N, C-alpha and C positions, 0 to 999 in steps of 0.2 A: 585279098587276105595276105598274100605273100609280101606285098609292099608294106602293109601295116606291121607285119612281123619284123621286116627289115628295119623300118623306122624305129620301132620299139627297141630293137637290139642296138642300133646306133646311139640312141639317147641313153640307154643303159650304160654302154661302154664309155661315152663321154662323161657321164656323171661319175663313174668309177674312177676315171683318169683324173678328174678335177679334184678328187678327195685326197690324192697322194701328195704329200709334202716333199719338197726337195730340201735336203738337209746338207749343210756345209759346216765343217768345224775345223778349228785350227787357230794359229796366231793371226790376228787381224791387223791390217794397216788402215789407218783413218785417211780417207780421201777428202772428205769435207764433213760438215756438221751432221749430215744424215746419210752418209755413204761410207761403207767399209769395203775392203777387199780381203778375202781369205783365199790364198793361192791365186788362181786366175779368175775367180768368181767375184764380180762386183755385186754388192748387196745394198739395196736401198732400204733403209729402216722403215718399217711399216708404222704409219701414224706420226712420223716426225717430219716437220717442215722447217729445216734450219736455214739460216741466211746462206745465200750463194757465195762461192769463193770470191774473195776480195770485196764483198759487199760491206758498206759501212751503214750504220744506223744513226738516225738523228735523235738527239736528246735536247732538252731545253737549254743546256749549257754547252752544246756543241755536238760533235760526232764521235763515235767510238767504233772500233773494229769488231763488230758483232760476229762477223764470220770467223775471225780468229778465236774469239771467245767460245763459239760453238764447237770448233775443232778441238780446242784445249779441254773442254768438258768431256767430249766423247773420248778423247785420247786418255784422259784420266780414268775413265770407266773401263776401258778395255786393255790398256797397256799392261803387259806382263801376264796376261790371262789367256787361257784358251777360250775362244768365243764359238758358240754354237748358234747357227741361224737356221730357221725353218720357214719356208714360204711356199705358196701355191701358184704364184704367177710371176711373169717377167714384165718389166715396163718397156717403153718404146726404145730405150737405150740398151736393152739386153741385161739389165740388172735384175737380180732376184729380189722381189719385194718380200721382206721377211721380218720376223720377230727375232730378236737376238737375246741371248743370255750369256753372260760372262761367267765362266767357271773358275773359281779361285785356284790358283797354283801356289 
């Protein structure tokens, strides 16, 4: 019975910890098309899969720098604004996987 109570307590504590979001806010620096940095925290934007740095994409009429295009779009969205990010987990590179919102300044 004691083991069952201990197991229940551990599961309960793990579930409580999993529900807490990590929040980071401040001016953001664009790293690539799906990654920001706020202070020292790297943030991987949840649900976004942008081209990798220096990746080019093939079009019927040639190639274009789709990586730079993704960076430029993200930069236009966050530049000059306070950005708030909230997430529940880290990826294998130590980045917070988070949803972001840009707050108008």
